[in-house]
C-alpha positions as CSV (number, residue, x, y, z in Angstrom):
1,M,136.9,85.4,72.8
2,R,133.9,86.9,70.9
3,F,132.3,90.3,71.5
4,P,128.7,91.2,70.6
5,A,128.1,91.8,66.9
6,A,126.1,94.9,67.8
7,F,129.3,96.7,68.5
8,S,131.0,98.5,65.7
9,P,134.2,97.0,64.3
10,L,136.2,99.8,66.0
11,T,134.5,99.2,69.3
12,R,135.2,95.5,69.1
13,A,138.8,96.2,68.2
14,F,139.3,98.4,71.3
15,L,137.6,95.8,73.5
16,Q,139.9,93.1,72.1
17,L,142.9,95.3,72.7
18,H,142.1,96.3,76.3
19,T,141.2,92.7,77.2
20,A,144.6,91.7,76.0
21,I,146.2,94.5,78.0
22,I,144.5,93.4,81.2
23,L,145.7,89.9,80.6
24,A,149.2,91.1,79.8
25,G,149.2,93.0,83.1
26,F,149.7,89.7,84.9
27,T,152.9,88.8,83.0
28,G,155.2,90.8,85.3
29,V,153.7,89.3,88.5
30,L,153.9,85.8,87.0
31,G,157.5,86.5,85.9
32,R,158.5,87.2,89.6
33,F,156.4,84.2,90.8
34,I,158.1,81.7,88.5
35,Q,161.4,80.9,90.0
36,L,163.3,80.2,86.7
37,N,166.1,82.0,85.0
38,E,164.7,84.5,82.5
39,G,166.1,82.7,79.5
40,V,164.7,79.4,80.6
41,L,161.3,81.0,81.5
42,V,160.9,82.5,78.1
43,W,161.9,79.2,76.4
44,Y,159.2,77.3,78.3
45,R,156.7,80.0,77.7
46,M,157.1,79.9,73.9
47,V,157.4,76.1,73.7
48,L,154.1,75.6,75.7
49,A,152.5,78.3,73.6
50,V,153.3,76.4,70.4
51,V,151.9,73.2,71.9
52,V,148.7,74.9,73.1
53,L,148.2,76.6,69.7
54,A,148.8,73.3,67.8
55,I,146.2,71.6,70.0
56,L,143.6,74.3,69.5
57,A,144.2,74.2,65.7
58,R,143.8,70.5,65.8
59,L,140.5,70.6,67.8
60,G,139.2,73.4,65.6
61,K,140.3,71.6,62.5
62,Q,142.2,74.7,61.4
63,S,145.0,74.5,59.0
64,L,148.4,75.9,60.0
65,R,149.8,76.0,56.5
66,L,151.5,79.2,55.5
67,S,153.4,80.3,52.4
68,G,157.1,80.6,52.5
69,K,157.1,84.4,52.2
70,Y,154.9,85.0,55.2
71,L,156.4,82.1,57.1
72,W,159.8,83.7,57.3
73,Y,158.3,87.1,58.3
74,C,156.4,85.4,61.1
75,V,159.5,83.5,62.3
76,A,161.6,86.6,62.3
77,T,159.0,88.6,64.2
78,G,158.8,85.7,66.7
79,G,162.6,86.2,67.2
80,V,162.0,89.8,68.1
81,I,159.2,88.8,70.5
82,A,161.5,86.3,72.2
83,L,164.3,88.9,72.7
84,H,161.7,91.4,74.1
85,W,160.6,88.9,76.7
86,L,164.2,87.9,77.5
87,F,165.1,91.5,78.3
88,F,161.8,92.2,80.0
89,Y,162.1,89.3,82.4
90,G,165.8,90.0,82.9
91,S,164.7,93.5,84.1
92,I,162.4,91.9,86.6
93,K,165.0,89.5,87.9
94,Y,167.6,92.3,88.2
95,G,165.2,94.8,89.7
96,N,161.5,94.2,90.3
97,V,158.1,94.1,88.5
98,S,157.6,97.9,88.9
99,I,160.9,98.9,87.4
100,A,160.5,96.6,84.4
101,L,156.9,97.8,83.7
102,V,157.7,101.5,84.1
103,C,160.5,101.1,81.5
104,F,158.0,99.2,79.3
105,A,155.9,102.3,79.1
106,A,158.5,103.8,76.8
107,T,157.2,101.6,74.0
108,G,154.8,104.2,72.8
109,S,157.6,106.7,72.4
110,F,159.8,104.3,70.5
111,T,156.8,103.5,68.2
112,A,156.2,107.2,67.4
113,L,159.8,107.3,66.1
114,L,160.0,103.9,64.4
115,E,156.5,103.4,62.8
116,P,156.8,106.3,60.2
117,W,160.2,105.0,59.1
118,L,159.3,101.3,58.9
119,L,155.8,101.8,57.4
120,R,157.0,104.6,55.2
121,R,154.6,107.3,56.2
122,R,155.1,110.9,57.4
123,P,155.6,111.3,61.2
124,D,152.6,112.5,63.1
125,P,153.6,115.5,65.3
126,Y,150.7,114.6,67.7
127,E,152.1,111.1,68.1
128,L,155.6,112.4,68.8
129,L,154.2,114.8,71.4
130,L,152.2,112.0,73.1
131,G,155.3,109.8,73.1
132,L,157.2,112.6,74.9
133,L,154.3,112.9,77.4
134,V,154.7,109.2,78.2
135,L,158.5,109.7,78.7
136,L,157.8,112.6,81.1
137,G,155.3,110.3,82.9
138,I,158.0,107.6,83.3
139,Y,160.5,110.2,84.6
140,L,158.0,111.3,87.2
141,M,157.1,107.7,88.1
142,F,160.6,106.7,89.1
143,R,163.7,108.6,90.0
144,V,166.5,106.4,88.8
145,E,168.5,104.8,91.6
146,T,172.0,103.4,91.0
147,A,170.9,100.0,92.4
148,Y,168.5,99.6,89.4
149,K,170.8,100.7,86.6
150,T,171.0,97.2,85.0
151,A,167.3,96.6,85.4
152,I,166.4,100.0,83.8
153,L,168.8,99.4,80.9
154,L,167.3,95.9,80.2
155,G,163.8,97.4,80.6
156,F,164.4,100.1,78.0
157,V,165.8,97.5,75.5
158,A,162.7,95.5,76.1
159,A,160.6,98.5,75.3
160,F,162.4,99.2,72.1
161,L,161.9,95.6,70.9
162,S,158.3,95.8,72.0
163,A,157.7,98.7,69.7
164,L,158.9,96.7,66.7
165,F,156.7,93.6,66.6
166,P,153.2,95.3,66.5
167,I,154.6,97.3,63.5
168,F,155.6,94.1,61.8
169,N,152.3,92.4,62.7
170,K,150.3,95.3,61.2
171,K,151.5,94.1,57.8
172,L,151.2,90.4,58.5
173,V,147.7,90.5,60.0
174,Q,146.3,91.6,56.6
175,H,147.4,88.3,55.1
176,V,147.7,85.7,57.9
177,A,145.0,84.6,60.4
178,A,145.7,85.5,64.0
179,P,146.1,81.9,65.3
180,V,148.4,80.9,62.5
181,L,150.4,84.2,62.9
182,T,150.8,83.6,66.7
183,F,151.8,79.9,66.2
184,Y,154.6,80.7,63.8
185,E,155.8,83.7,65.8
186,M,156.0,81.5,68.9
187,A,157.7,78.8,66.9
188,G,160.2,81.3,65.6
189,G,161.0,82.4,69.1
190,V,161.6,78.8,70.2
191,V,164.1,78.3,67.4
192,L,166.0,81.5,68.2
193,L,166.1,80.8,72.0
194,T,167.1,77.1,71.5
195,L,170.1,78.4,69.5
196,L,170.9,81.2,72.0
197,L,170.2,79.6,75.3
198,P,173.5,77.6,75.7
199,L,175.5,80.8,75.2
200,Y,173.1,82.9,77.3
201,L,173.3,80.5,80.2
202,Q,177.1,81.0,80.3
203,V,176.5,84.7,80.9
204,S,173.5,84.3,83.2
205,P,173.6,80.9,84.8
206,A,170.4,79.1,85.9
207,D,170.0,77.4,89.3
208,R,167.8,74.8,87.6
209,L,166.3,74.0,84.2
210,I,163.3,72.0,85.3
211,P,160.3,73.9,86.6
212,S,158.8,73.1,90.1
213,A,155.1,72.3,90.5
214,G,154.4,76.0,91.3
215,D,156.4,77.1,88.2
216,W,154.4,74.8,86.0
217,L,151.1,76.3,87.3
218,G,152.5,79.8,86.7
219,L,153.7,78.9,83.2
220,L,150.3,77.4,82.2
221,V,148.5,80.6,83.3
222,L,151.1,82.7,81.6
223,V,150.8,80.7,78.3
224,V,147.1,80.1,78.0
225,F,145.8,83.5,79.2
226,C,148.7,86.0,79.0
227,T,150.2,84.7,75.8
228,V,147.9,82.7,73.5
229,L,144.7,84.6,74.3
230,A,146.2,88.0,74.8
231,F,148.3,87.8,71.6
232,Q,145.4,86.7,69.4
233,L,143.2,89.5,70.7
234,S,145.9,92.1,70.1
235,V,146.6,90.8,66.6
236,L,142.8,90.9,65.8
237,A,142.7,94.5,67.1
238,L,145.4,95.6,64.7
239,K,143.0,95.1,61.8
240,K,141.3,98.3,62.9
241,I,143.8,100.1,65.1
242,S,147.2,101.5,64.3
243,P,150.4,100.1,65.8
244,F,151.0,103.4,67.6
245,T,147.5,103.4,69.2
246,A,148.0,99.8,70.2
247,N,151.4,100.4,71.8
248,L,150.2,103.6,73.4
249,S,147.2,101.8,74.9
250,Y,149.6,99.1,76.1
251,N,151.0,101.8,78.4
252,L,148.1,100.8,80.6
253,E,149.8,97.4,81.1
254,P,152.5,98.8,83.4
255,L,149.8,100.5,85.5
256,Y,147.8,97.2,85.9
257,G,151.0,95.2,86.5
258,I,152.4,97.7,89.0
259,L,149.1,97.7,91.0
260,L,149.2,93.9,91.0
261,A,152.9,94.0,92.1
262,F,151.8,96.3,95.0
263,L,149.1,93.8,95.9
264,F,151.2,90.6,95.8
265,F,154.7,91.9,96.6
266,G,154.3,95.2,98.4
267,E,156.4,97.2,95.9
268,Q,154.5,100.4,96.7
269,K,157.4,101.2,99.1
270,E,159.5,102.0,96.1
271,V,157.4,104.7,94.6
272,G,156.5,108.2,95.8
273,A,154.2,111.1,94.8
274,G,155.9,111.3,91.4
275,F,154.6,107.9,90.6
276,W,151.0,109.0,90.7
277,W,151.7,112.1,88.6
278,G,153.4,109.8,86.0
279,V,150.4,107.5,86.1
280,T,148.2,110.6,85.3
281,L,150.3,111.7,82.3
282,I,150.3,108.2,80.8
283,L,146.5,107.8,81.2
284,V,146.1,111.3,79.6
285,S,148.2,110.3,76.6
286,V,146.2,107.1,76.1
287,L,142.9,108.9,76.4
288,I,143.9,111.6,73.9
289,Q,145.0,109.1,71.3
290,T,141.9,107.0,71.7
291,G,139.8,110.2,71.3
292,R,141.6,111.1,68.1
293,M,140.9,107.6,66.7
294,W,137.2,107.9,67.5
295,R,137.0,111.3,65.8
296,R,138.6,109.9,62.7
297,Q,136.1,107.1,62.6
298,L,133.2,109.5,62.9
299,R,134.3,111.7,60.0
């Protein structure tokens, strides 16, 4: 997906990022629509993504060669992505779309803590404060109910893992083209899940391993639009945008996803006035960080 050359590089980066976020907002709804065990769902998602990316590379006559050093980094990052999706869809299956997506909004807070340590830079007090603002928004959005303890725990683990891979990608994207990076990350996830799935299915048994016709349709939409296209757009955006800003902006994904869950599954019955106050705080945190980025660019 190309954006007009008249836009500045930073503007294009923000357009790429927010297009990816809108596409990602459908993943929760599709995760509930697809009637597969979360482990099986993620395995199919990553296998199909590898196939689609290989076909696109073939059609575009693009080489997928990658040096050993970056290859192993990509594969390892793909393993983190696979685990993130595993816990995320587990949260949906044990709770619902809204629970999983609200927990996912904690990603920005985890990034504020992890990014300075992993990228070896001084912590930014403003980022820490904005991360805390998001956590307050999450608290207001949902009052924890005992029935959702497992879903909430899985959701927070998914958020922690989600904070890691944009930080890793920030380093990789400087050396590896976005389609190649995404291909090897998806392939790395397939390898990890193929090894883990037999054991995982002992803990969380699957009713079936073969998708139905409706599942195949949901998987194709999930792979082509919400995985391949969304990932490549977000990776391209990281060339101009920091991991913290990307993750904080991704706090909009839960909002889009929850609204879609309201539309398709009527989950609005599970939220009260605190939800809307939480939405406001998360939006404010994203707008503040975006404004800070623009001011830096104009200096």
